[in-house]
N, C-alpha and C positions, 0 to 999 in steps of 0.2 A: 398418461400416454399422450403424445403429441396429437393434438386435435388439428385438423388440415381442412381447411374450406376448398371445396372444388372449384378450381380455376385454371384459366389458361394462361393466366400471366404469371410472372415472378411474385413469389411471396417473401414476407419477411418474418424471420423466427424472432418471437417474442419470450423472453424468458424475465417474468415478472416474480414478484414474492414467493407465490406458492410454488412455481417452477423451480426455483432454486431451492427453496426448502425441500421439495421432494428429490431434487439430486443430490442434496447433503445425505437426506435418508438413503438414498441407493447405492450412492458411490462411499459414503462415511467420510467424516471429518479429516482423520488422519491421512487417508488416501488423497483427498482434494489438497491437502496441505503438501503432502510428498510430491504429489504432481506439479504443484504451482512452484515449489523450490526447484525440482527438477528443470523444468520448461525455463524459469527464469535464469536459473545457472547455465543452461544451454544457449539462451539468446544473449547473454550477456559474453560469454566466451566466443559468440561468432559475431558481436555487434561490430558493424564498418560505419562509421559516421558519414561516408561517403555515398552510402546507399540507403540510410534510414533517416529520413528527414524527422526531426523532432522539434517543433516549433515551440518556442516559448510560451508556456501558458499565459494567459492573459483573462481578464474578465471585468467585473463590477466589483469595487469594494465600498463599502459604505458604514455608516455608523447610525443610520434612521431607517427603520423603526428599532433597530438593534445593531451592533457590530456583526458584521458578517460579510461574505463574498458570494459571488456566483462566477465561476470562471471556467474555460474551456481548456482541455488538454489534447490536443491532436498530434498523431504521428501517422507516418506513411512508409512503409518498406518499399523500394523499387520493385515493381512487377506485382505487389500485392495489395491488400485493401487499404483503406484510409480508417482508422479507428480514433473516434473522438469522445472523450469522457466529459461530460458536464457534472460539475460537483458544486453543492452548495456546502459551506463551512460556517456554523453558527454556534460559537461557544455555550450560548446560554440555552441552547434546546433541551439537553436532558433536564435540567433544573426547571425551566420554566414551561416547557412543552410536552416533556416526557417524551421527546425524540433524540435519536442520534444527532451528535454534532456534526457529523458528516453525512450528508443525503446526496446520493450521486447515481448518473444513468450513463451506460456505455452504448455507442452504436458504432456498426460497422457498415463501409459502404463500398460496392464493388466499384473499381477503377477503370473497368472497361465500359460499364455503360450508366454509372452514377447511381443503381439501384441501392437501396437500403437492404441490406443483407440480414442483420439482426439487430435488435435492441434489447437491452437486458438492464435490470436493476444492478446499479455497481455500488451500492451500499455495502453488503456483503462482501463482493468480490475486491473492493478498496480493502477492507479491513485484511481479508487473506492475502492480497499482494503486499501489502505494506509489512505483514507478519513474515510473508517469505521473503522480501528483501533483507530483513534483518537476519533471518534464519541464514540466508545465502552470505551475508556479511559477516556472520558469527562463524559459520563454516570455514570461512577465507581467513578469519583473522585474529578469534580467540583461540586462547589456549587448548591444546590436545588434552583429553581425558575428561573426568567428571569435572562439572564446575558448579560453583555457587551463584545463584542468580539474583539479582536485586530488580526491583521494578518501582520506580516513582511515577505516580499517575495510575491508577488501578480501573480506569474507564474501559470502553470497547476495546480500544487498540491494545490495552495490555493483555487481553485474553488471546489474541491470535499472535502476540510477540511471544508470549510465554510458549504458546503450542508449537510455533515455528521452531523455538531454540531445542524443544525437546525432540524434535525431529533429526537435529543434527549434533547434538551432545546428550550426553550422559548427565543426568542433574542430581546434584548432590543436596542441595538445600535451595529454598526460595525464600526470599524476605520481599515485603512490599509495603508501600506505604501510600495515602491519600489524602488531602487536605479535606474531602469529604468523608465523615466518619460512617455513613450509609454505603457510600460506594465501596470505601475499605471493607467495611463488615460483610458485603456481600460478594466480594471478590472469590473467596474460597469455593463457594457454590458454583460460581461461573466457571470455575476451572476444575470442577471436580473430576469431569471426564478424564483430565491427564493423570489421575492417580498420585498426586502430590500433596505433601504437607505444605502448606504456606504460612508462614509466620508474618502476621501484619504488625508491623513497628508503629510506634507512635511518631507523628508527625515530625516531631524535633530531630529524629533520626536521619533526615535527609541531609543534615549537616555533614555525617561521617559516614553515609552508606557506601560511598564510593571506595573506602578503605577495607571492606568487608567482603567483598564480592569479585568474583572473577569476569562475570558479565552483567552488564546493567543497562537497562531500558528506561530512558525518559520520556514518557508519553503523556504529557499533560496538557492541560487548556490554559497556562498560565497567560496572564493579560500581558499587553504590550507594555513593554518596560518595567515588569515586574520579576524577571527572572535575575539571577539564576534560582533554579529550583533546588539545587544540590550544593554543598559545601566544598570549597577547594583543599584538598587534604592529601595526604601521601597515599599512593594506591598500590594494590598489589602488583607484582611484575606480570606484565602481559594483561592488564585490564583493558577490555573491550566494551565501549559504550556503544548503544543503539540510541541516537538522539533523534525521536520521532515528532515531538511536539512542535519544533520551531516552524511556523508557517506563514508569518506576516513579517514585513520589515519592523525592526525593533523589538520582535519577539526571540529570545532564547531562554534556553534552559540550563546550559551549562556554563560555569564559571570560568573566565577568561583565562586566568592562569592554568586550568587544566587544558582548554583548548590550545593554547600556545605551546604546552609541552606535548602533545599527542601528534600522531601523524592523523590529519584530518582527511577521511576519504568521503567526498560528496557523492550523492546519486548523479547529479547534473551539477557541475561546478558554477555557470553562470546564473542557475537558479538559487543556488545555496549561498552565494555572495550577497543576494538580494534579500532572502528571507530564512535563510538557514543558520546553523552556527558559524558558517564560514563568514558572516557579518563582522563576526570578530577578528578578522584575520585579514591581512595585505592577500593580495591573489597570489602572490609569488610563494606566501607559506601555505598555500593549500594542497594538499597530497594529490595523488591520481584518483580519478573517478573510480567508481566500483568495478565498470566493465574492464578497466585497465588492470585492476587488482586482479580479475577473474583470469585475464589473458597473460598474467606473467608466465614468462617459458621455465622459469626455475623455481616455481611454486610461490608458495606464500610463508615460507617458515619464519624468513625475517620478520613479517608482520605481526606473528604470534609472540615475539619476544618483546614486544614494546606496547605503550600506551597507544591504544587506536581508538577513533570515533569514526562510526558511520554517520555522516549527515544526512538524514532521511527527508527530503523535503516532499518527494512523489517525483517519479521519474515516468513521463507518458508511456515508454515503452513497457513497463509494468503493467499498467492498464490494458495494452494491447495483447501482452502474454495472456492475462487474467482472462479478457474477455473470448479470446481464441479457445483458451481451454473450456470455459464454458459451453461455448458452441459445439466443442468436438464430444465433450461428456453428454450434453443434451442430446445430441442425435445419436449417441451409441446406446444410451439409457432409454431414449424414446420419451423425452421429456421437452415441453414446450409448446407454444401454439404458432400454428403458421397462419399469417394472415396476408390479405392484399391491401397494404396500404397505400401503394401510390395509384392513382387513377392512370392507366395508361390505354389511350384509345385505339381502337383496332386499326383505324387509321392516323399515323403519327401526325398528319398535318390537319387534323379535325380535332380542335381541342373540346368540341361539343358531341362528339360521335361517341358510339357505344364503347364502353370500357372494355379492357381485354378478358376481364372476368365474365363478359356476356357473351363471348364468341364461342357458341356452343353449336353443335351440328344439329 
């Protein structure tokens, strides 16, 4: 139940770990994923670059005390709020600290007053929206009908990748592999809620996995310069690849030959040219962005007949969609904590004056 602190001033909705866990319980994983895919699809079909400002993400990247980054991803739709996600990416976290490799927080700011409307854990929201983006890309570009799915890298992202694909396609079979045998062994248990049989392959199968599936998700934490993580082999007609793991300059998961043969659809082209699979292409060889595919007036049948790659580096609009949905669901299901974060004096000209929360009759 939402905790509300009696106050005369504006409050900020806080959705922490406990609140999002409660929201998952009340709404359900499938319903949340369906809504995330639905809202992201609607937002991409309506996207207008002239009215939505998506600033290039930026931040601090470092190799001491460990390789990692802390960066910000801001977006602003004209007439709407500003949403900013702060994300830390530290690939050694799971092994060295038993923490997720991605830890993030999102915030929403009112553009009439500058008030902080909401702040939420975005570690879960990032996993959900990344899965939903691949789900949308799969819906738009993968072959129709039942599909065989392959996963290279079976960490946290693989769970929501597979979950999202199950919401847009019937699954005939699932195979997966991971360089870490413990991660590979635990994967079936982590996706048991999907009711699918998962065949765990030996890591050597990465060389040929692209030949044996209709939809392939690569979601690894391969080191810079150590890719690709799969072999360059003949593929089934209409193979669709969701390439999720590339997020640093010099880091790629896919072999250059496959990327060159494919229609590569970036989430945001300029970002993908710097740190996605598009690093391996000239700008002119990159295909339309995902929102442009969604806006195709004559449908997407042509995409289903060819090899396609969704280059998913993380589009700030996805984080905007995720936070808005979380706020909507939290208010509908009475989840969250409302607190008065900002000290707003009763007299706006007196910084030492009584705060708005003390203005009682």
